[in-house]
C-alpha positions as CSV (number, residue, x, y, z in Angstrom):
1,M,118.4,119.9,88.8
2,T,118.2,122.8,91.7
3,D,116.4,125.7,90.2
4,H,116.6,128.3,93.3
5,L,117.2,128.4,97.0
6,P,114.4,130.8,98.5
7,S,115.0,132.2,101.8
8,P,113.4,130.4,104.9
9,R,110.8,133.2,105.0
10,H,109.6,132.0,101.4
11,S,109.7,128.2,102.3
12,R,106.0,127.7,102.2
13,P,104.6,129.6,98.8
14,W,102.3,126.9,98.1
15,R,100.9,127.4,101.6
16,R,100.1,131.1,101.0
17,A,98.7,130.0,97.7
18,L,96.1,127.9,99.5
19,T,94.4,131.1,101.0
20,V,94.4,132.6,97.7
21,K,92.4,129.5,95.8
22,A,90.0,128.9,98.6
23,H,87.9,131.7,97.6
24,G,87.7,131.1,94.0
25,R,86.4,128.7,91.5
26,R,88.8,125.8,90.6
27,P,88.8,124.1,87.3
28,M,87.7,120.4,87.5
29,L,90.8,118.2,87.3
30,K,90.0,114.4,85.7
31,N,91.3,111.2,86.9
32,L,93.4,110.8,90.2
33,L,94.9,107.6,92.0
34,L,95.4,108.8,95.5
35,T,97.5,106.5,97.8
36,F,98.2,106.8,101.5
37,D,100.6,105.5,103.9
38,V,98.9,104.3,107.2
39,F,100.4,104.8,110.3
40,G,101.6,108.5,111.0
41,T,99.9,109.5,107.7
42,L,96.1,108.0,108.4
43,T,96.4,107.1,112.0
44,Q,98.2,107.8,115.3
45,P,98.5,105.8,118.5
46,Q,95.8,106.9,121.0
47,L,98.7,107.3,123.6
48,P,102.5,106.9,122.9
49,I,103.4,103.3,121.8
50,A,105.9,103.1,124.9
51,R,103.1,104.1,127.1
52,Q,100.8,101.5,125.9
53,Y,103.6,99.0,126.3
54,A,104.1,99.5,129.8
55,E,100.7,99.8,130.6
56,A,100.1,96.4,129.4
57,A,103.1,95.0,130.9
58,S,101.8,96.1,134.1
59,Q,99.3,93.7,133.6
60,F,101.3,90.8,133.7
61,G,103.5,91.9,136.8
62,I,106.1,93.8,134.8
63,Q,106.5,97.6,136.3
64,A,108.3,99.0,133.5
65,D,109.4,103.0,133.0
66,V,108.1,104.5,130.2
67,H,111.2,106.1,129.2
68,H,113.2,103.0,129.3
69,V,110.5,101.2,127.5
70,E,110.7,103.8,125.0
71,T,114.7,103.3,124.2
72,S,114.5,99.6,124.4
73,F,111.3,99.0,122.2
74,R,113.3,101.3,119.2
75,E,116.4,99.2,119.7
76,A,114.3,95.9,119.9
77,Y,112.4,97.4,116.7
78,C,115.7,98.2,114.8
79,R,117.3,95.3,115.4
80,E,114.5,92.7,114.6
81,S,114.2,94.8,111.1
82,A,117.8,94.1,110.4
83,L,117.7,90.4,111.3
84,H,114.2,89.9,109.5
85,P,113.5,92.7,107.3
86,N,109.9,93.4,106.1
87,Y,108.5,91.2,109.0
88,G,110.7,88.0,108.0
89,T,108.4,87.4,104.9
90,S,111.5,86.5,103.4
91,V,112.3,83.3,105.6
92,G,108.3,82.5,106.3
93,M,107.8,83.8,109.5
94,K,104.7,85.3,110.3
95,A,103.6,88.9,111.9
96,P,103.0,87.7,115.3
97,Q,106.3,86.0,115.6
98,W,107.9,89.1,114.6
99,W,106.3,91.3,116.8
100,A,106.7,88.7,119.9
101,N,110.3,89.1,118.9
102,V,110.3,92.9,119.5
103,V,108.4,92.5,122.8
104,R,110.8,90.1,123.6
105,G,113.8,92.4,123.1
106,T,111.7,95.4,124.9
107,F,111.5,93.8,127.9
108,K,114.4,91.3,128.3
109,S,116.1,93.6,130.8
110,Y,113.4,92.7,133.6
111,N,113.8,89.3,133.1
112,P,110.1,88.2,132.9
113,S,109.5,84.3,132.1
114,A,108.9,82.9,128.9
115,E,105.3,82.3,129.8
116,V,104.7,86.0,130.5
117,L,106.3,87.3,127.5
118,G,104.1,85.1,125.3
119,Q,101.0,86.3,127.0
120,L,102.3,90.2,126.7
121,S,103.1,89.6,123.2
122,E,99.5,88.2,122.5
123,R,97.9,90.8,124.3
124,L,100.0,93.5,122.7
125,Y,99.4,91.8,119.5
126,Q,95.3,92.0,119.4
127,R,95.6,95.6,121.3
128,F,97.1,96.9,118.1
129,S,94.8,95.4,115.9
130,T,91.7,97.5,117.5
131,K,90.5,101.1,118.0
132,E,92.2,100.7,121.3
133,A,95.5,101.4,120.0
134,Y,94.7,103.9,117.5
135,R,92.8,106.9,116.2
136,L,92.2,109.0,112.8
137,Q,94.6,111.8,111.8
138,D,92.8,114.9,112.0
139,G,91.2,115.6,108.6
140,V,91.1,112.2,107.4
141,L,87.7,111.4,107.5
142,R,86.4,114.7,106.4
143,L,88.5,114.4,103.1
144,L,87.2,110.9,102.6
145,Q,83.8,111.8,103.2
146,E,84.5,114.6,100.3
147,I,86.2,112.4,97.9
148,Y,83.1,109.8,98.1
149,Q,80.5,112.8,97.6
150,K,82.2,113.8,94.6
151,N,82.7,110.5,93.1
152,E,79.0,109.6,93.6
153,T,77.4,113.2,92.3
154,T,76.9,113.7,88.6
155,L,79.1,115.6,86.6
156,E,77.0,118.6,86.2
157,S,76.9,119.0,89.9
158,Q,80.5,118.3,90.8
159,A,81.9,121.8,90.2
160,E,79.8,122.9,93.5
161,G,82.1,120.6,95.6
162,I,85.3,121.2,97.2
163,W,87.3,118.6,95.9
164,P,88.6,119.3,92.2
165,W,88.7,115.7,90.7
166,E,86.2,114.2,88.5
167,R,87.3,110.6,89.3
168,T,89.3,109.9,92.8
169,I,90.5,106.0,93.3
170,C,92.0,105.7,96.5
171,G,94.4,102.7,97.8
172,L,97.0,102.1,100.6
173,L,100.4,101.5,100.1
174,T,102.1,100.6,103.5
175,N,105.2,99.1,105.1
176,S,102.8,97.1,107.7
177,D,101.5,93.7,108.4
178,N,98.0,92.8,107.3
179,R,96.3,94.1,110.5
180,V,95.8,97.5,108.5
181,R,92.7,95.9,106.7
182,T,91.0,95.2,110.3
183,I,91.9,98.7,111.9
184,L,91.2,101.1,109.2
185,P,87.6,99.9,108.8
186,R,87.0,100.3,112.7
187,L,88.0,103.8,112.6
188,G,85.6,104.7,109.7
189,V,87.7,103.9,106.5
190,P,86.2,101.0,104.4
191,I,88.2,98.7,102.7
192,M,86.8,97.3,99.6
193,S,87.2,93.8,98.1
194,S,87.4,92.3,101.5
195,D,85.5,90.2,104.1
196,D,82.2,92.0,105.6
197,R,83.4,92.9,108.7
198,H,85.8,95.5,106.9
199,N,82.6,97.6,105.7
200,E,81.2,98.1,109.0
201,V,82.3,101.6,109.7
202,D,81.7,103.9,112.4
203,T,80.8,107.2,110.9
204,D,77.7,109.2,110.1
205,R,78.4,110.0,106.6
206,R,80.0,107.4,104.0
207,A,83.7,108.0,103.7
208,Q,85.5,106.7,100.5
209,G,87.0,103.5,100.5
210,M,90.3,102.0,100.0
211,S,89.8,100.4,96.6
212,F,93.1,98.6,97.0
213,S,96.0,98.0,99.6
214,V,99.6,97.1,98.8
215,L,101.1,96.0,102.1
216,S,105.0,95.4,102.1
217,C,104.9,92.2,103.7
218,E,102.8,90.8,100.7
219,A,104.6,92.6,98.0
220,G,108.2,91.4,99.2
221,V,109.8,94.8,99.1
222,E,109.3,98.2,101.1
223,K,109.0,101.4,100.5
224,P,111.0,103.3,99.2
225,H,111.2,100.1,96.6
226,P,109.3,101.4,93.2
227,N,107.8,98.0,93.0
228,I,105.2,98.7,95.8
229,F,104.4,101.8,93.4
230,W,104.3,99.9,90.2
231,T,102.1,97.5,91.9
232,A,99.5,99.9,92.2
233,E,99.6,100.9,88.9
234,E,99.3,97.5,87.7
235,W,95.9,97.1,89.9
236,L,94.6,100.2,88.2
237,R,95.3,99.1,84.9
238,A,93.3,95.9,85.4
239,H,90.3,97.7,86.9
240,L,90.2,100.0,84.0
241,M,90.4,97.2,81.6
242,N,87.7,95.2,83.9
243,E,85.5,98.6,83.8
244,G,85.4,98.3,79.8
245,Q,87.0,101.9,79.8
246,S,90.2,100.4,77.8
247,S,90.2,97.9,74.9
248,S,92.3,96.9,72.3
249,S,90.1,97.7,69.4
250,S,89.7,101.4,71.0
251,S,92.9,102.3,72.0
252,L,94.9,102.3,69.2
253,S,96.6,105.5,67.9
254,S,97.1,106.8,64.8
255,S,100.7,104.9,64.4
256,G,99.1,101.7,65.3
257,S,100.4,101.2,69.0
258,T,98.1,100.7,71.8
259,A,97.7,103.6,74.5
260,D,98.2,103.0,78.1
261,P,94.8,103.9,79.9
262,L,96.9,105.2,82.5
263,D,97.9,108.2,80.6
264,D,94.7,109.8,81.6
265,W,95.6,109.6,85.2
266,V,97.7,111.3,87.7
267,F,99.4,109.6,90.6
268,L,99.7,111.2,93.9
269,H,101.2,109.3,97.1
270,V,101.0,111.0,100.6
271,G,103.0,110.0,103.4
272,D,104.9,111.4,106.6
273,D,108.5,110.0,106.0
274,Q,111.3,109.9,103.5
275,K,110.8,106.8,102.4
276,D,107.4,107.8,101.3
277,V,108.5,110.7,99.3
278,A,111.5,109.2,97.8
279,G,109.6,105.9,96.7
280,A,107.0,108.1,94.7
281,M,109.3,110.0,93.3
282,H,111.5,107.3,91.8
283,A,108.4,105.5,91.0
284,G,107.6,108.5,88.9
285,W,104.7,109.9,91.1
286,H,103.6,113.0,92.8
287,A,104.2,112.9,96.5
288,G,102.5,114.5,99.4
289,L,104.2,115.1,102.2
290,I,102.8,115.3,105.7
291,E,104.6,117.7,108.0
292,R,103.6,117.4,111.8
293,P,105.4,118.0,114.8
294,T,105.9,114.2,115.5
295,S,107.3,113.7,111.8
296,V,110.7,111.9,111.3
297,I,111.2,114.7,108.6
298,D,111.4,117.2,111.5
299,A,114.9,115.9,112.4
300,H,116.6,117.3,109.4
301,Q,117.4,120.7,109.0
302,Q,114.9,122.3,106.7
303,R,116.3,124.2,103.5
304,P,113.4,124.3,100.8
305,I,114.8,123.9,97.5
306,T,112.7,123.4,93.9
307,M,113.3,120.4,91.9
308,R,111.7,118.9,89.1
309,V,112.0,115.3,88.1
310,P,111.1,113.7,84.6
311,R,108.3,111.0,85.1
312,R,107.9,107.8,83.5
313,R,105.1,109.0,81.5
314,P,106.2,112.2,80.0
315,T,103.0,113.1,78.5
316,N,101.8,113.9,82.5
317,G,104.2,116.5,83.2
318,D,107.1,116.3,86.0
319,M,106.6,115.2,89.6
320,T,106.0,117.5,92.4
321,V,106.7,117.3,96.1
322,T,104.0,119.1,98.1
323,I,104.1,119.8,102.2
324,V,101.0,119.7,103.7
325,N,99.8,120.0,107.3
326,D,97.3,117.3,107.3
327,V,95.6,115.4,104.4
328,W,92.8,117.9,104.7
329,D,94.9,120.2,102.7
330,L,94.9,117.8,100.0
331,R,91.8,119.2,98.5
332,F,94.0,122.4,97.4
333,W,96.6,120.3,95.7
334,S,96.7,120.1,91.8
335,P,100.0,119.0,89.6
336,Y,99.8,121.8,87.7
337,E,100.0,124.4,90.5
338,S,102.1,122.7,93.4
339,Q,105.2,124.1,94.6
340,T,107.8,121.3,94.5
341,T,109.7,122.4,98.1
342,W,111.0,119.7,100.7
343,P,113.6,119.6,103.6
344,E,117.2,118.9,102.6
345,G,116.9,115.3,104.1
346,V,114.1,114.4,101.3
347,A,116.3,115.9,98.5
348,T,118.8,113.7,99.7
349,A,116.6,110.5,99.9
350,L,116.1,110.9,96.1
351,Q,119.6,110.7,95.0
352,H,120.3,107.8,97.7
353,P,116.8,106.2,98.8
354,P,117.2,105.1,102.5
355,A,116.3,101.9,103.6
356,S,112.8,101.6,105.5
357,E,113.8,103.3,109.0
358,G,110.3,104.4,110.0
359,I,108.4,102.4,112.6
360,E,105.4,101.3,111.1
361,H,103.8,99.6,114.5
362,G,101.0,97.0,114.2
């Protein structure tokens, strides 16, 4: 499946293309379902997680070394993930209890009392539900504001905007608990079909909201399992049917079969981890990989390769993986132009999808 192996000097042909395309008018693309991972893609901690844990612990008399907390937190997180995958949903565990186990494992060497551990766990759980713990990544609001503006303008004036898609529906696909539905609106990203506080956003310009959210704790599986992506497809199909864009009387082809309304849509998932890319590709989606210095992907030796993988809906063409610096770079993305280039670790993941190893803190 490997077409060629360009030299490291040519490892970013797509990025070079960005400079050229930014100066010319781009053709209008039609319908895009754009989904995002959350932690590491849309948000990042205000301070390193270990430091936030250590500072919170100090308020309860635990004087913990940040470097020790960093190591013990990772060990506790991985241990709890192995014992109770996906926040323990299969055994009826609730998210606060799951995270309390992580906190207990993180600070057990300091021998705190059960009462102190309980109070500390509650404090950390609440902290990581707010702006106190998180901020948006660079470019997120700018992109969502541009998408909102394009969705709200008339077809005649759409060519004047930066975003190339005629219609974009955004959503979340994340291995996390349900606090993301509270965190993101408080950071300026609306989440639709939720309670009223989810639409109280801190931004001067209206940003495109997330029309739906598929959380691993509710879906019963974690990325890279393709069912999370297919759940999003089913949501879109139902949404389009409800809008009246597809009906049994108008969607019959000449052969008498019913056309799938999703055939008119392109699917792109954006994340910062192997599981985002591998999951999207196995589900038949395009993938965008956020490449930042803190990304898990940076641990892998980068050997650019080019691959094409047939889609589940062949009429939409082959799938692509595109590496970008941040989500704002997505304004230049096109499924017909992107270079399918990614690190060796991601290519390996396509052959053997990894278990969910990234830490989706909440």
